[in-house]
C-alpha positions as CSV (number, residue, x, y, z in Angstrom):
1,X,22.3,-121.3,129.1
2,X,18.8,-120.6,127.9
3,X,16.2,-123.1,126.7
4,X,14.9,-125.8,129.0
5,X,16.1,-124.2,132.2
6,X,15.7,-120.5,131.3
7,X,12.4,-119.9,133.2
8,X,13.5,-121.7,136.4
9,X,15.6,-119.2,138.2
10,X,17.0,-116.3,136.2
11,X,16.5,-114.7,132.8
12,X,19.3,-116.7,131.2
13,X,19.1,-119.9,133.2
14,X,19.6,-121.1,136.7
15,X,21.4,-118.9,139.2
16,X,25.0,-120.1,139.7
17,X,24.4,-119.9,143.4
18,X,21.5,-122.4,143.0
19,X,23.8,-124.7,141.0
20,X,26.3,-124.5,143.9
21,X,23.6,-125.4,146.4
22,X,22.4,-128.4,144.3
23,X,26.0,-129.6,144.2
24,X,26.8,-129.1,147.8
25,X,23.7,-129.0,150.0
26,X,22.7,-132.3,151.6
27,X,19.2,-133.7,151.9
28,X,18.1,-132.9,155.4
29,X,15.6,-135.8,155.9
30,X,14.2,-139.0,154.6
31,X,15.7,-142.1,153.0
32,X,18.5,-140.2,151.4
33,X,19.3,-137.9,154.4
34,X,22.9,-136.7,154.0
35,X,23.2,-137.2,150.3
36,X,24.0,-134.2,148.1
37,X,20.9,-133.0,146.3
38,X,22.5,-133.5,142.9
39,X,23.2,-137.1,143.8
40,X,19.6,-138.0,144.7
41,X,18.2,-140.8,142.6
42,X,15.9,-139.6,139.8
43,X,12.9,-141.6,141.0
44,X,13.1,-139.9,144.4
45,X,13.1,-136.5,142.8
46,X,10.2,-137.5,140.5
47,X,8.3,-138.6,143.6
48,X,8.5,-135.0,144.9
49,X,7.3,-133.7,141.6
50,X,4.2,-135.9,141.8
51,X,3.4,-135.6,145.5
52,X,4.6,-132.1,146.3
53,X,7.8,-130.3,147.2
54,X,8.8,-129.2,150.7
55,X,8.3,-125.5,151.4
56,X,10.9,-122.9,151.0
57,X,14.4,-123.0,149.5
58,X,14.6,-126.8,149.5
59,X,11.5,-127.2,147.5
60,X,12.6,-124.6,145.0
61,X,15.9,-126.4,144.6
62,X,14.2,-129.8,144.2
63,X,12.0,-128.3,141.5
64,X,15.2,-127.1,139.7
65,X,16.8,-130.5,140.3
66,X,13.8,-132.2,138.7
67,X,14.1,-130.2,135.6
68,X,17.9,-130.8,135.4
69,X,17.5,-134.6,135.8
70,X,14.5,-134.8,133.5
71,X,16.5,-133.2,130.8
72,X,19.8,-135.0,131.5
73,X,21.7,-131.9,132.4
74,X,23.4,-133.0,135.5
75,X,26.7,-132.0,133.9
76,X,25.9,-128.3,134.4
77,X,26.1,-128.9,138.2
78,X,29.4,-130.9,138.2
79,X,31.7,-127.9,138.1
80,X,30.2,-126.7,141.4
81,X,30.8,-129.8,143.4
82,X,33.3,-129.1,146.2
83,X,33.8,-125.6,144.8
84,X,34.6,-122.8,147.2
85,X,32.2,-119.9,147.2
86,X,33.5,-116.7,145.7
């Protein structure tokens, strides 16, 4: 999975663990508290891109999510929803 997402996490695309996190982690605060990150509305994710991401891992994941949503690639995260960690 190169191309658009190749520079975001790994040499050949996003880390599968990050895709798992996007599919299963929940927003810890704000209007969409409790929603899965992948299910956050695009305008909300765009707002973070314009006003700044939170620090740490959540901010890194929201940056990745922005690129995924911007490029219409949500389907790459779908297989990770409700998936058990290996």
